[in-house]
N, C-alpha and C positions, 0 to 999 in steps of 0.2 A: 270390326277390324281386329285382326289377331294381335295379341300382345307381343311386342318385340323383346326377344331375350338376348342378352349380351353376356359374354363370358367375362367373369371377374378374376379368373385364375392368373397368377403371376407366372411369367416365363422363368426359365432357369437362371438367366442373368439377373433379372429383378429379384429373385429369391436369394441369390448369393449377395447382392447388394444390401438387401435388408438384414441378412445375417451378419454381414460385416459391420453395418451401422449398429446393430444391437450389441455386438461384441465390443465395439469401441465404447459404447455407453456404459456397459458393465465394467470394463477395464477402468474407465474414468472414475466411476463411483467407488470401485474397490480400492484404486490407488489413492483416491482422496482420503479414505478412511485409514489406510495403512500409513501413508506419509503423515497424515494428521496425528496419528497416535505415536509414531516413531520419531518424527522430526519436528512437527509443528508445535507440539506442547513443550518440548525442551527449549525450542527457539523462543517461544513467547516468554517462558520463565527467565531465559537468559537476557532478553531484551528489557525485562523489568528492572534489572540492575542499573543504577545511575552512575555515570562517570564522576570521579572525584580525583583530587590531587593527593598523592601519598608520598611520604618521606620515610626513608628507612630509619628505624629506631635502634634495632639490634639484629644481629645475625648469630644464631646459636646452632650448635650441632651436638645434640645429646648423645649419650653413649648407647642409647637403645637402638637396636637393629630390627629391621622389618623384613619379612619374607616377600618374594615376588616369584611368579611362575614364568619360566622361560620354555620355549619350544626349540627343539633341534631336529625336527623332521615330522613326518606324518604321524608316527606312533611314539614319538620321543618327547617327553615333558619332564620338567624337574623344577626344583625350587632353589633359589639362591638368596643372599642377604644383601641389603643396602643400608647405609646409615641415614638417619633422619636429619633433614635440614629445616630449620624453622627461622623464618624471616618475619619480624614483627615491624609493622608500619603504623604511621599515624595518618588517618584520612581526614580530609577537610569536611566531609559531610557530617560525620558524627563527632569529630574532634576527639577521637579515642583510639587506643591502640588495638590493632587487629592483626590476625595471622594472614599473611599473604599466601595465595595459591596461584599456580601458573594458569590453570583454567578449571572449568567445572568438572571435567573428567577426573583430573588428579584430586580435586576436592572430594569426590565420591570414593576414589580408590583408597585414599589415606587422609582423613580429616586432620590428623595430627601433624602432618609434615607439609612443608611448602612445595617440595619437588619430589616427584617419583621418577627415577631414571628408567630408561628402557632396560628391561630385565635381561641380563647376560648370565651365562653360566658361571663365569669367573666373578667372584665377589670383589676382586680388586678393580675390575672395570666399572662396576657399579659405584664403588667408593670414589674413583677418579672422576666420574661424572658429577657426582654430588659436590666434590671439592672444587671443581671448576666453577660451578654456579655460586658457591660460597665466596670464592675470591672475586667473582664478578660483582656481586651485590656489596661486598665489603669495600672494595677499592674504587669501583667506577660509579656505582649508583648511590652510595651512601650519602654523598653530599648534594644529590640532585633530587628534584621532585619529578614524579612520572605519573601518568594517568592510570588509575585503577578503577575497578567497578565494584560498587558497594550496593547491597540489598539489605535494607534495614529490617524488613519483615521476615525474610527467609533465613539469612545468615548475618546476624548483627555483629558477630565476633570474627567474621572472615571477609576478605576482600579478594578480588580476582585481578590477576595481572592482564589476562586476555580473555575475551569471550570465545566460547567454543562455537557459537552460531551467531550469524549476523542476518541482516535483512534479505540477503540473496537467497538464503536457505528458505526463508518464508515465501519469497517469490516463486521459487521453483516448486515448493510444496503445493501451491495453489494454481500456478499457471499450467503445468503439464496435464494434471487431471481435468482441468476445465477445458483445455484444448481438445483432449480426447473425447470428452462429453459432448461438446458443441459439434465436433466433426461427425461423430456418430449420429447425432440428432439431425444434422443437415443431410446426411446421406439417406436416412430413412424418409424424411420429408420429401426430398427430391424424387426418390423412387415412387413413393405413394402418389405424389402429384402427377408424375409422368404417366403412371398407370391410369389414373383417374381421367386425364385428358384423352388417353388412347381409348378408354371405354366410351367416353362421350362421343369421340369421332366415329367410332364403330357403330354406335347407336344411330347417329344422324345419317350415316351411310346406308344402314339397313332401312331406315324409315324412308329415305329418298328412293331406294330401290323398290320397296313395296308400293309406294305412291305411283311410280311409273308402271308397274305391273297392273294396278287397278285401272289406270287410264287406258291401257291397251285392251283390257277385257271389256270396258264400257263403251267402246266404239272407236278406238284409236285416239290419235292426238288431235288437238284442235285444228291443225292444218288439214288433216284428212277429212274432218267433218265439213270444213268450208269447201273443200273440193267436191264432196258429195252433194252439197246444196247447189253448187254451180252446175253440176251435171244433170240434175233433175229436170229443168226445163228443156234441155236438149233432147232428153229421151222422150218426153211427151210430144214434142213437135215432129219427131221423126216419123210417126205413124199417123197418116191423115184419117184413117177410119176410126181410130180411137179418139182423135181429137174432136171430131164433129159428132153431135148426138144423132143425126139422121143423114142418110145417104141422099145425094142430089140425083135428079133424073136426067137422062140425056136430052139434048136440045130438041130433036125431032121425034121424040117419043109420043105415041098416040095412046091415050088412055082407053082401055077396053072395059066395057061394062060387064057386069056379072052375067046377064042374060045371054049375051053373045058368047060367052064362054060356055054356057050350058048347051047352046045349039051346036 
């Protein structure tokens, strides 16, 4: 029996589905690395800081001025000055005096100051912004305790007023790449499984067709063979000469001897 050959080539729609699945898988892996490097690592470091109770010890404004960079358009940049505000607090975790910073970004921008204002072209606007926070901590927060965040290992002499990242950032950094990765894997698996089932169905159909062709060539179907067997006795009984081995003589026939025939 000849070997049945089945086509394993994917159709155009199946090929596009597989490409879409592979693209989603690649995007999920790439976004996981990018988000993990840009957001996940800083978020984990921010979550390592422990909450503590802080009270204001002193609010100082040194005479030293610091530069900041402002933008006034696509190709317009410049520098301006702002005064330094230092807020020293006592935290309950270490029971020591530390410099308060608004968040981690401002701690990186200027570790010497507690507050870095949004940079404006006018130096007076920068000064007014710093003075507003100085009055706020001097008059309203000085006699109250508030929650701050302290990290003994990384910054033992600094505390944060707010965290730059929270658990929601961690959730988004992991959730969306995993969704893209799982969706792409599901599309590829469903497309491959559908094609495999189609190939098996095609192979069974070809095997069935080849079996029917072999039955026709060997003498027809079983019903035809039963009809031929039933027709055989009818054909033998229809010819009396073929059914009997010797012919019967007439009723009044007289046998003639061989000598009489010679005379």
